[in-house]
C-alpha positions in Angstrom: -0.2 -0.1 0.2 1.3 3.4 -1.1 0.8 6.7 0.7 -1.7 7.7 -1.7 -4.1 5.3 0.2 -6.9 7.0 1.9 -8.0 4.2 4.8 -6.2 1.3 6.5 -8.7 -2.2 6.9 -7.7 -3.9 9.8 -9.3 -7.7 11.0 -8.8 -8.2 14.7 -9.7 -11.1 16.2 -11.4 -10.5 19.5 -12.9 -11.8 22.6 -14.1 -10.3 25.9 -12.9 -13.0 28.6 -10.7 -16.4 28.0 -13.3 -18.9 27.7 -15.1 -17.1 25.2 -15.3 -18.0 21.5 -13.3 -15.5 19.4 -14.4 -14.0 16.5 -13.1 -11.0 13.9 -14.3 -7.5 13.9 -13.3 -5.4 10.7 -12.4 -1.7 11.0 -11.4 1.1 8.5 -9.7 4.2 9.7 -8.1 7.2 8.3 -4.8 6.6 6.7 -1.7 8.6 7.8 2.0 8.4 7.3 4.5 6.8 9.1 1.6 4.6 11.1 2.2 1.7 12.7 -0.1 -0.9 14.1 -0.1 0.3 17.4 -1.3 3.6 15.9 -3.9 2.2 14.6 -5.1 0.5 17.5 -4.8 3.8 19.5 -7.4 5.3 16.5 -9.6 2.8 17.5 -9.4 3.3 21.1 -10.4 6.9 20.4 -13.3 5.9 18.1 -14.1 2.2 18.3 -16.7 2.2 15.6 -16.1 -0.8 13.2 -16.8 -0.8 9.5 -20.7 -1.5 10.1 -20.8 1.9 11.8 -21.6 0.3 15.2 -20.1 1.3 18.5 -17.8 -1.0 20.1 -15.3 -2.2 23.4 -12.2 -0.4 22.3 -9.5 -3.5 21.1 -7.6 -4.6 24.2 -3.6 -4.8 23.5 -0.2 -4.7 25.6 2.5 -2.3 24.9 4.9 -0.3 26.8 7.9 1.0 25.6 6.8 1.3 22.0 10.6 1.2 20.6 10.9 -2.6 20.4 12.6 -3.2 24.1 9.7 -4.3 26.3 8.1 -7.4 23.8 4.9 -6.5 25.4 2.9 -5.6 22.3 3.9 -8.8 20.5 0.9 -10.6 18.8 0.2 -12.3 15.5 0.2 -10.1 12.3 -0.8 -11.2 9.1 -0.3 -14.9 10.4 3.6 -13.5 11.8 4.1 -13.1 15.4 6.2 -10.0 16.0 6.1 -6.6 17.6 3.1 -4.6 16.5 5.3 -1.1 17.2 7.5 -1.8 14.7 5.1 -3.2 12.4 4.7 -0.1 9.4 1.1 -0.2 7.6 2.7 0.9 4.4 4.7 -2.4 4.8 2.0 -4.7 5.6 -0.7 -6.3 2.8 -4.3 -5.2 3.9 -6.9 -5.9 5.3 -3.8 -6.1 8.5 -5.2 -9.2 10.4 -4.5 -9.1 13.9 -4.4 -12.0 16.2 -3.4 -13.0 19.6 -0.4 -15.2 20.1 -1.5 -19.0 20.8 1.2 -20.1 22.8 -0.3 -18.4 25.7 -3.4 -18.0 27.1 -5.7 -15.2 25.7 -6.8 -12.7 28.3 -9.0 -10.5 26.1 -8.6 -9.5 22.5 -5.0 -9.3 21.7 -3.5 -9.6 25.2 -1.9 -12.8 26.4 -0.3 -14.0 29.9 3.1 -14.8 29.0 3.6 -15.7 33.0 4.6 -19.3 31.6 7.8 -17.9 29.8 8.9 -15.9 33.2 8.2 -18.9 35.5 10.5 -20.9 33.5 13.2 -18.1 33.4 12.5 -18.2 37.7 12.6 -21.9 37.4 16.7 -22.0 35.8 17.8 -19.3 38.3 18.1 -17.1 34.8 19.5 -14.4 37.1 23.1 -13.1 38.7 23.0 -14.1 42.5 23.9 -11.3 44.0 21.5 -10.5 46.9 22.4 -6.4 47.6 22.8 -6.4 50.8 26.6 -5.9 51.6 29.6 -4.3 49.6 30.7 -6.8 46.8 33.5 -4.9 45.5 34.3 -5.1 41.7 33.2 -8.2 40.4 35.4 -10.6 38.1 36.1 -9.2 34.4 34.4 -10.9 31.5 37.1 -11.5 28.2 36.3 -8.9 25.9 35.4 -11.6 23.3 33.0 -13.4 25.5 31.3 -10.0 26.1 30.8 -9.5 22.5 28.9 -12.3 22.1 27.0 -12.6 25.8 25.6 -9.2 25.0 23.9 -10.4 21.8 22.0 -12.7 24.1 21.3 -9.9 26.4 19.1 -8.3 24.3 16.5 -11.0 24.7 13.3 -9.0 25.7 11.2 -12.5 26.6 8.5 -11.0 24.1 7.5 -14.8 23.5 7.5 -14.3 19.5 10.4 -17.3 19.3 8.0 -19.6 21.5 5.1 -18.5 18.8 7.2 -20.1 16.0 8.3 -23.1 17.3 6.4 -26.1 16.2 7.2 -27.6 19.5 5.9 -25.5 21.9 2.0 -25.9 22.0 -0.7 -28.2 24.1 0.8 -31.3 23.8 4.1 -30.5 25.2 5.7 -29.1 28.3 9.3 -27.4 25.9 10.3 -24.4 27.6 11.3 -23.3 24.1 15.0 -21.2 23.2 14.3 -17.9 24.9 14.8 -19.6 28.4 17.5 -22.2 26.8 19.5 -18.7 25.6 19.2 -17.3 29.2 20.9 -20.3 30.6 24.1 -19.7 28.2 24.3 -16.0 29.1 23.6 -16.6 32.8 26.5 -19.6 33.1 29.0 -17.5 30.6 28.9 -14.7 33.3 31.7 -15.2 36.1 29.7 -14.7 38.8 26.5 -16.4 37.1 28.5 -19.4 36.7 28.3 -20.7 40.3 25.0 -21.7 39.7 26.0 -23.2 36.5 25.6 -27.1 37.0 22.6 -25.9 38.6 20.8 -24.7 35.8 22.2 -27.6 33.4 20.3 -30.0 35.0 17.2 -28.0 35.6 17.3 -27.4 31.9 17.4 -31.4 31.6 14.7 -31.9 33.6 11.3 -31.9 32.2 10.1 -29.8 29.3 13.7 -29.1 28.9 16.6 -28.9 25.7 15.9 -32.5 24.9 12.4 -31.2 23.4 14.1 -28.8 21.1 13.4 -30.4 17.1 16.1 -27.8 15.7 13.2 -26.5 13.5 15.0 -22.9 13.3 11.9 -21.4 13.2 12.9 -19.5 16.5 16.3 -17.6 15.1 14.1 -16.6 11.7 11.7 -14.8 13.7 13.7 -13.3 16.6 13.4 -9.7 16.6 16.5 -9.0 17.9 18.6 -11.3 15.9 19.7 -13.3 18.7 21.7 -16.7 17.6 19.1 -19.1 19.4 19.9 -21.9 17.9 24.1 -21.3 18.5 22.7 -21.1 22.0 20.7 -24.5 21.8 23.9 -26.2 20.4 25.7 -25.1 23.3 23.6 -26.0 25.9 23.3 -29.4 24.0 26.7 -29.8 24.4 27.2 -28.6 28.2 24.3 -30.5 29.4 25.6 -33.7 27.8 28.7 -32.9 29.5 27.0 -32.7 32.9 25.1 -35.5 32.1 28.2 -37.5 32.3 29.7 -35.4 35.0 26.7 -36.4 37.2 27.1 -40.5 36.3 30.6 -40.4 37.1 30.1 -37.9 40.1 32.8 -35.7 38.9 33.7 -32.2 40.7 35.7 -30.8 37.9 35.0 -27.7 35.7 34.2 -28.2 32.3 35.2 -25.3 30.1 
């Protein structure tokens, strides 16, 4: 659609409550230059009238940073999971079809509950164990080469897009998905975080863990931050295999 277009057409999947049957509602809005999906939704919120000219309820969706950092505005746009803040109307085929991600429970309209992903990060202890109750002084330095690739993993905003794209994350599997696996790699690479390395790897080998990955590679293709997720999965496959042997033989030696 070029800048000469007069309107923007949207088809939005809606439901008032999680148990309600979803339905699609159509909207047509005046076109503005540099419009994104978020601004279209804001226009509907300001004037919630559908194509039939009937007043309806404003569409519910999540948003926060509006600059592809928080991950809150993730949804399925024209069949592809992505952030709605960076989805420019000019680059989308119309009518623009908006749906909630199906990997997570739907709360209302386009809002989903991503608690399972955050709970997984808690279970895997995806943080650096410093309680802040006393001064620790300078921490150990991370080699520059390791810091550079670790920074790429740190770009993860837990948006859930990689889980939505993964065929192994579904209602018949408890697979945790690529993002938590990559975060284990990140935390284990940290000089202080490595103290809990074995614990994280053992958790990664538990229920829903890395063994359920089918290496479809959809995650790395869909990640909005370009994080090398399949590289992380391969690295953690190696580390968990070594950890399995260490557990079996009772070795206390560190593995590089």
